[in-house]
C-alpha positions in Angstrom: 0.0 0.0 0.0 1.2 3.5 -0.8 0.2 6.9 0.6 1.3 10.2 -0.7 2.7 12.7 1.9 2.7 16.4 1.1 4.8 18.6 3.3 4.2 22.4 3.7 6.2 25.3 5.1 9.0 24.4 7.5 8.2 20.7 7.4 9.2 20.6 3.8 12.6 22.0 4.7 13.0 19.6 7.6 12.4 16.5 5.5 14.1 17.9 2.3 11.1 17.2 0.0 7.6 18.5 -0.8 6.1 15.1 -1.8 7.0 11.6 -0.6 5.4 8.3 -1.4 5.4 6.1 1.7 4.8 2.4 1.5 2.8 1.0 4.4 1.8 -2.6 5.0 -1.7 -1.9 6.5 -3.9 1.0 7.3 -2.3 3.2 10.1 -3.6 5.9 12.4 -2.4 9.4 12.3 -0.6 8.9 15.6 1.2 5.9 14.1 2.2 7.9 11.1 3.6 10.7 13.2 5.7 8.2 15.2 7.1 6.7 11.9 7.8 10.2 10.5 9.7 11.2 13.7 11.8 8.1 13.3 12.6 8.6 9.6 12.9 12.4 9.9 14.2 13.3 13.3 14.2 17.1 12.5 10.4 17.0 12.6 10.7 16.7 16.4 11.4 20.5 16.3 7.7 21.0 15.4 5.9 18.0 17.0 2.5 19.7 16.9 2.0 19.8 13.2 -1.5 19.3 11.8 -2.4 16.4 9.6 -5.0 16.4 6.8 -6.1 13.2 5.1 -7.7 13.7 1.7 -8.2 17.4 2.3 -9.9 17.0 5.7 -8.2 17.8 9.0 -7.6 14.5 10.9 -7.4 13.6 14.6 -4.9 11.2 16.1 -7.3 8.2 15.6 -8.1 8.9 11.9 -7.1 5.9 9.8 -4.9 6.3 6.7 -5.5 3.9 3.9 -4.0 2.9 0.6 -3.8 5.8 -1.9 -4.7 8.4 0.7 -3.1 11.8 0.3 -1.8 13.1 3.6 -0.8 16.8 4.2 1.7 17.7 6.9 0.9 21.2 8.0 3.2 23.1 10.4 1.9 25.3 13.2 1.1 28.8 12.0 0.6 32.1 13.8 -0.6 35.4 12.6 -2.4 38.5 13.5 
């Protein structure tokens, strides 16, 4: 199974790419994906509170990610 990861803002710089195809054996939750990303890209630990969207919908920690899903990694933002 393959999912497409899209990185935005500083997360793109931290992983060194905007788009990554990630092979997974089974469906995984957002929290499991984050754990895997922290292992593969330790620099992401600088921004551990990034948001995750699955197929253009913000996801919570329990949201399941399935084959061919598109997952956006969105850094924290501030503004005024």
